[in-house]
N, C-alpha and C positions, 0 to 999 in steps of 0.2 A: 662547577660553573666558572671558577676563576680561570682554569686552563682554557675552557671554551672562549671566554672573553679575550684572553691574551691571543689565542690563535686567530680569532675573528679580527681583532684590532691589527695584528701583524699582516694578515692577508689584505685587508682593506687599505692599510697604510702603504703597503708595497705597490698596490695597483694605483692608488691615488698619486704617488710619486711619478708614475709613468704617464698619467693623464691629468695632471693638475691644472692644465691650461683650459680644460673644458668642464664647466660646471655641471652640465647634463651628465657627462661621463662619470664625474665624481659622485653624483647622486645615485646613478645606476650601480656603480661599484659598491657604494655603501649599502644599498638595498640588497645587493647580492651577498655580501659577507657579514654584515653586522647581525642579522637575525640568528646566525649560527651561535652567538653568545648565549642564547636562551633556548637552544635546541633540546635540552634535557627537560625543560619545563613545559614547553608546547611543541613536541616533536613534529606532529603532523602539520599544524599551521606554519611552522617554520619551513618545513619542506615545500609547502605550497608557495610561500612567498619567495623562497630562494629559486625555485624552478621558474616561476614567472619572471622574476627579476633577471635571472641568468639568460633566459631566452631573449628578453628585450635588450639586455646589455650586449649580447653577442650580435644581435641584428644591428644595433647602433654602432658597434665597433668599440665599445668601452672596454671589453675584455676579450681576450683571445682564447682563454681556456676556462669554460664555465663549469668544468666537471669537479674541481676541487671542493667548491662550496656545496654542490649538490651531493657529493660523496659524504661530506661531513654530516649533512642533514639526513641523508638516507641511513647512515649508521645509527643515529639516535632513534629513528623510526623503527628500525629492525630491532634495536635493543629494548624498546619499551612496548612495542605493539605486537599483536598476534599476526599470523599469516593472512588474516582476512584483509589486510591493507596492501597486500603485495600487488594486486592488480592496478589500483590507482598509482602506486609508486612506480610500477613498470611503465605506465602511460606517461608519467612525469619524466622518467629517464629518456624514453623515446622522443618526447617533445624537445627536450634540451639537445639531444644528439642530432635530431633532424634539423633543428634551428642552427646548431653549430656547423653542421656540414653544409647547409645551404648558404650560409653567410660567411664562411671562413675566408679571410683575406687571401686574394689570389697570390700576392707576393710570398705567402708562406708555403705555398704548395710545392716548393722545391724540396722540402723535407718530407719524407714519407709519412711521418707521424702527424703532419698537418694536412696531408692530402685527404680526400674524401674517405676512402677505405681506412686509412690510418687513423683518421679522426674518430671514426666509428669504433675501431678496435680499442683505442686508448680510452675513449669515453665509457664504453661498456665495461672495460676491465676495471676502471676506477669505481664506477657506480655499483656494478654487481659484486665486486670484491668487498666494498664497504658494507653492502647489504648482507652478504654471506657472513662477514666477520661479526656484524652486530647480532645476527640471528644465532650464531654459534655461541657468542658470549651470553646471550639471553638464556639459551638452553642450558648452558653450563651453570649459570647462576640459579636457574630454577631447580636443576638437579641437586645442587649443593644445598639450597633452601629446604627441599623435600627431605634430603638426607639428614640435615640437622634437626628437622622436626621429628623424624623417626628416631634419631638418637635421644632426643628429649623424651619422646614417648616411652622408649625403652627404659630410660632412667626412672621415669615415673612408675613404670611397671615394677622395676626392681625394688624401688622404695616401698611401694604398696605391698609387695610380697614380703619384704623384710618386716614391715609393721604387722602383717597378718601372722607371720611366724611367731613374732614376739607375743602377740595377743594370745595365740593358740598355746604356745609352749609355757608361758608364764602366767598370764592373767587368767585364761580359761581354766588352766590346771588348778590354780589356787582357789578360784571360785568353786570349781567342781569338788575339791576336797572339803571346803567349808560346807557346801550343801550336803554332801554325803554324810559327813560327821554329824551335822545337825539332824539329819533324817535318822541316823542310827540311834542317837540319844532319844529322840522322840519315840522310836519303835521299841527300844529296850525298856525305858523307864515308864513310858505311857502316862497313866494318870498319877503316877507317883511324883511327878514334877510339880513343885509349887506353882500356883496359878500364873503369876506374871512371868516366871522363868519359862514355863511351858509355852505360853503364848509367844514369848520372844524367840524361842527355838523354832516354833512353827513359822513365824514371820521370816526368820533367817533362811529356813529351807525353801519356802515359797519364793522369796526374793531371789535367792541363788538360782533357782530353776529358771525364773524369768530372765535373769541376767545372762545365763548360759544360752537361752534361746535367742535373745537379742544379739549376743556376741556371735552366734552361729550365722545369723543373718548378716552381720557386719563383715564377717570373714568372707562370706560369699560375694559381697560388694567389692571388697578389697581385691579379691581374686577374680575380678571380672575378666573372663577369658577373651582373647581376640577372636575375630570371626573365624569360622571353621573353613578348612580347605574344601569341604563339600559344597559350599556356596560358590567357590571359584570354579569347581567342576561344572556346576549347573550353567554358569555364565559361558564357560568355554564351549560346552555342548550346544548352547543356543547359538554360538557363533560358527558352528559347523565342525567342531572337533569331536572325535570319539575319545574319551578319556578313561583310563583305568588308573586306580590309585592303590598304592600299598604304603601305608604310613604307620610308623611306630609312635609311641608317646614321646614328646619332645619336652625338655625342661622348660618351665614357664618363662624364664627370662629370654629364651631364644624363640619362643613361639611367634612374636610379631615379625622377627626377621625371616624366619622360615616361611611364614605366610606371604610376606612381600616378595620373596624370591620366587615362590611358586606362582604367585599372581603375575609377576612380570614375565616369567617364562611362558606361561600359558597365553598371555597377551601377545607376545612375540609370535608364538606358534599360530595363533588365530589370524594374525595379520599376514604372515608370510607363508604358512604351510597349509592352511585350511583349504579343502577338507582333508583331514589326515587323522591317523590314530596317534594319540599322545599318551605316554606312560609316565606317571609321576611316582617317584619313590622317595620316601623319607625314612631313612634307616638310622636308628640310634644304637651305638655301640658304647663300650665302656668309656672311651675318651673322645668320641667324635660323633658328630651328626652329619650324615650324608644326605644331600638333597640332589636328586637327579631328575631332570625332565627331558625326555627324548621324544621325537616325533618321526614319522616316516614320510614327511613331505618331500617334494622333489628337490634335488640338489640346487637347481637354478634358483628356486625360491629362497633357499636357505642362505645363499651368498649375500643377501642384503640385510641379514639380521643384526649385524654388529653395529648397533647404534646406541642411543642414549639409554635404552632399556637395559642392555647388557652392561653398560658402564655403571648404572645404578646397582646392578647385582654385584659387580666386582667391588664397588665401594662398600656395600653392606658386608660382604664377606671379609674384606680387609679390616673393617672396623672391629670385627670380632676375632681378628687374628687368623682368619680362615683363608681359603683359596677358592678361585673360580676358574674353571676351564669350560670354554664354549667353542663349538665349531661343528662343521659337517662330519658325519660318520662315513667310514669307507664304503659301507653298503647302502648309502643314501640316508637322507634325513639329517636331523640336527639334534645335538645333545648339549645340555647345560648341566655341569656337575659342580656342586659347591660342597666344600668340606669345612665344617665349623668345629672348633674345639668345644667339647661339652663341659 
């Protein structure tokens, strides 16, 4: 917010120096620029105030270029809001541009960028550019946040698996040995064991068996598997795809990543290629996991696939030291191939 405050103060200060002789103009300039200082706190209200103030300021002649403040406010809206607000934002931009064109000072029309068409081009370039930039930054941040969450989930899965292995290899084995030995003594000596000693051995054996049963349940909880690819297939088929799957067993630490890669690939295919046939292959070799998703959709549909979904797939592959190749196939359709070190 400090940077926003400095920019707003500089913008307003510069314009006030040019129109300091007119109190009304000074007030309109302040109303146009000062709200930008809090654009990250109240982005939509700030945009509304800036648009109205800019339209009035241009009509009054207080400012000649209303687009800078509007562009700053639009950037904050695009950065923090979903696309559901694009229609009112577009109306706001058109309002400012129309007002600016209709009231631009005649003496400035000798320069093409202050003429009517030039004014429209400059205004739309600034406002749509700031909107597109804010949206791109928001999508990038959302992708990075989702990616960091998945990395955290994978770290939790790895730690749970490590604990499960330790419990199975050390604790469960030791308890199992104690239980078996107690049972052997009870079976061999039977009634020859003195009363309290025999009762103690029977308690040890029974308690050991209960502990092993509880530990088996605990290991199942710790090894909580991620959702299966079969669920993704059902969703994709409901969206119009025909899906075939050939999947090998994947090491547990990589299962969430493989699941997300297949999920994003099928989502892309459903968006851009449906109805089509989609083949999913998950092949495990000695040192590599191959994930390949290909469809036979039309080439024209595939040309639009390289977006945030594929960016997320590439980032997941890179996080595991793997590679990702995605693009149209020579005979038509689209293919995503990811190779992960096992």
